[in-house]
N, C-alpha and C positions, 0 to 999 in steps of 0.2 A: 325162888324156892330151891331147896337142895334135895337131891336124891342120893340115897346110899346104895351102892351096888354090892351084892354079896353072892358069891358062888363058891361052892365047895370044890368044884372040879378045877377051878383056876389055880394055877400054881401060886405059890407065895408071892412071886414077883408081880404077877398080874394083880393080885389082891392089893399089894402095896401101891402099885401105880394107880389103881382105882381109888384107893383111899386117899392118895395125895390129890388126885383130880377132884374128888369130892370135897376135900378140905379147901382146895383152891377156889371151887365154885361157891363155897359158903363163906369165904373170907369177906369181911366188910372193908370198904375203901377207907384209907387212912384219913383221919380228921385234918382239915386244913389248919395251919397255924393261925391263931387270931392276929389280925393286923392291929397295930397300936392306934388308939383313937387319935384323930388329928388334934393337934394342939389348938386350943382356942385362939382365934385371932384377936389381938388386943385392939380395942376400939381406938381409932385415931384421936389424939388429943386435939381439941379445937385450937386453932391458931389464936394467939393473944390478939385482941383487938387493939388498934392504935388508941392511945389515950385521947380523950376528947380535948380539943383545943379550947383554951379558956376564952371566954367572950372578950372581944376587944373593948377596951375602956371607952366609954362614951366620949365623943368629941366635945371638948369644953365649949361652952357657949361664948360667942364673941362678946367681949366686954362692951358695955354701953359707954361710948366715948362722947356722947352728946354734951355732957357737963364738963368735959376736960378743957382746960385752957392753957395757952402758952403766951408768953410776951415776946415781941419782936422789936429789935432796934435796927434801924436801917440808916445808912449814911451814903452820901454820893461819892464823887470822884476823890481818890486819895493818891498821893505820891509824896512820900516823906522826903525824898531827896534823890538827886541823880548825880552820877559821876561821869556822865558823858554829855558833851565832849570835854567839859572841864569838871572839876570836882566841886559840886554844889551840895555836898552832904552836910547835915547839921553838925555843929561844933562838937556835940557829945556823941556823934555817930548815930543820932536818932533814938538813943535810949529813952530819953524823957519826952520825945515828941508827942506821944499820945497819952502821957501820964495824967493830964488834967481830965480827960474824958473817959479814962479807963473805968472809973467806978460806975458811970452811967451805962457804958457799953457792956460791962461784965454782969450787970444785974439782970439783963434780959435773958430769956431762955435761948433765943437765937439772935445773933448779931450779924448783920449783913453789910457788906460794903462793895464798892466798885473800885478795883485796883487798876489805876492808870499806869502804864509802863510795865516793865518786866523786872523780875528778880533773877539776875544772872551775873556771874563773875567774869567780866571781860567779854570779849567778842566784838564783832563789828555789826553795825546796823544793817538791816535789810531794806529799810526805807530810804529812798533817795530824795533829798530836798533840793528843789531848784532854787529856793531862797532860804538860806539858813537862818536869816533873821526872822522869818515868819513860820519856821518849821521847828518843832520840838521833838526830841528823841529822849525818852526817859529810861534810864537804866539804874536800878538800885541793887546793892549786893544781896546775895541770897540769905545772908544772916538777918536781914530785915524781916524775914518771915516770923522770927521769934518775937519781934516787937508787936506785930499784928496779933499774934496769939496772946501775948501778955496783956494787950488792951482789951481782949475779950471777944475778938472776931471768931466766928464759927464757920462762915462761908463767904467767899469772895467771888465777884464776877470778873471773868477774864474776857468778856465780850465788849470791846470798845476799840476806839481808833488808835490806841497806844499799846494794846496787848501784843501787837506784832511788830513793834519798832525794831526788834532784833530777830525778825522772822519767826517761823514756827519753832525753831530751835530755842529761841528766847522764851516763847510761851511754854514750851515743854519744861524748861528749867524752872519757870515760875510755878507750874503745876507740881513739880517734884518738891520744890522748896516748901510749898504750902502743905502738901500731903505729909511731909516729913515732920511737921509740928502739929499735925492733927486738924488742919483747916481744910474744909471741903471747897470745891471750886466748880464753876460751870462757865462755859464760854466758847471753847473750840467746838466746831461742828460735831454734833453727836455727844458732846460732853455735858452731862447733867448730874447734879448732886442729889444723893438719896441717903438719908440717915434718920435715926430715931432720937426723939427728944421727949422725955417724960411719958413714955408709953405711946407716943404718937409717931406715925411714919411721915416724914417730911421730905418733900422734893423741892429743889430750887432749879428753875430753868432760866438761864440768862441769855438774852438775845441782843443783837446789834445789827447794824447795816454794813458791817465791814467784812472783808474777804475771809473766807474759811471760818467764820463764826456762825453760830446758830442764827440763821437769817430771819430778821424781824419781818421782812417784806414777803416772805413765803407763807402767806396766811393759811393755806390749806395744810401744809406740813406742820406749821405751828399749832393749828387747831387739833390735828391728829395726835401730835406729841403730848400736848396738855391733856387730852382725853385719856391717852394710854397711861399716863402717870396718875391721873385722878382715879383710875380704876383700882389701883392697889396702894394708894397713899391717902392719908387722912387730910393732909394739907399740902397744896401745891402753890408755891410762890413763883410768880412769873415776873421777871424784871427785864428792862431793855435800856439800852444806851442809845439815845438819839436826840434829835433836835438841832438847834442852830446856836451860834455864838455871835456875840457882838452887841453893842448898845442898842441897835435897832430891833433886836429880838428879845430884849429884857422882859417885856410884858407879853403875856399870852393874850391873843385876841379872842373875842367871843365868837369864834368862827372856826371852821375846819381849815387846817393848814397841812402842807406836806413839806 
């Protein structure tokens, strides 16, 4: 509320002061400056979601192999010719040695043989013979591997009593020569062949009773090895090199023999 003071007796100064005081009391307080409205906060954009992973394609069903068939040709001991201790290689170096049987061997899906001796160029034998007239050491050149391939052989056994005539170095040379022409092998301890034929997985396990070969007489290990290969192969071929030699053992008896 404002009161106006008026007096005739006061001097002009007094009146002016009173009027200023009155005006000051009636003055209204200044209006506050309007504050700017807060800017609207933009809504956070949602993070893009990761694209959905496509469903994995279904695992194809295992093919029915019950009706699948393969043919197997198998031969026994082979030794085309030896150049130790003297040269007893064929006259044409063995080129035509297997020519007559090649059509039959090549027609089979798998052709197996037992390679007696080694494929090695030079070297000295590891086997010591007390009687050279009754002891044979077989050494054929590594190029003879080509003749076995040309005849149709797919896998050879190196588990026999002549596979180490020139020591393990000789057997290693044989393995390398065969692998070089695409022939599989089995024989050295722990060495087994595994390959595919016409959509079937094949294993060939070769055994003997000779040193550092897959041991035929270790029945428990042989049984476990065969079982392990049978678990992931369609066909397991097991071969062994054993028996006796001589005219007195030409015929098999109707009995168990060792």
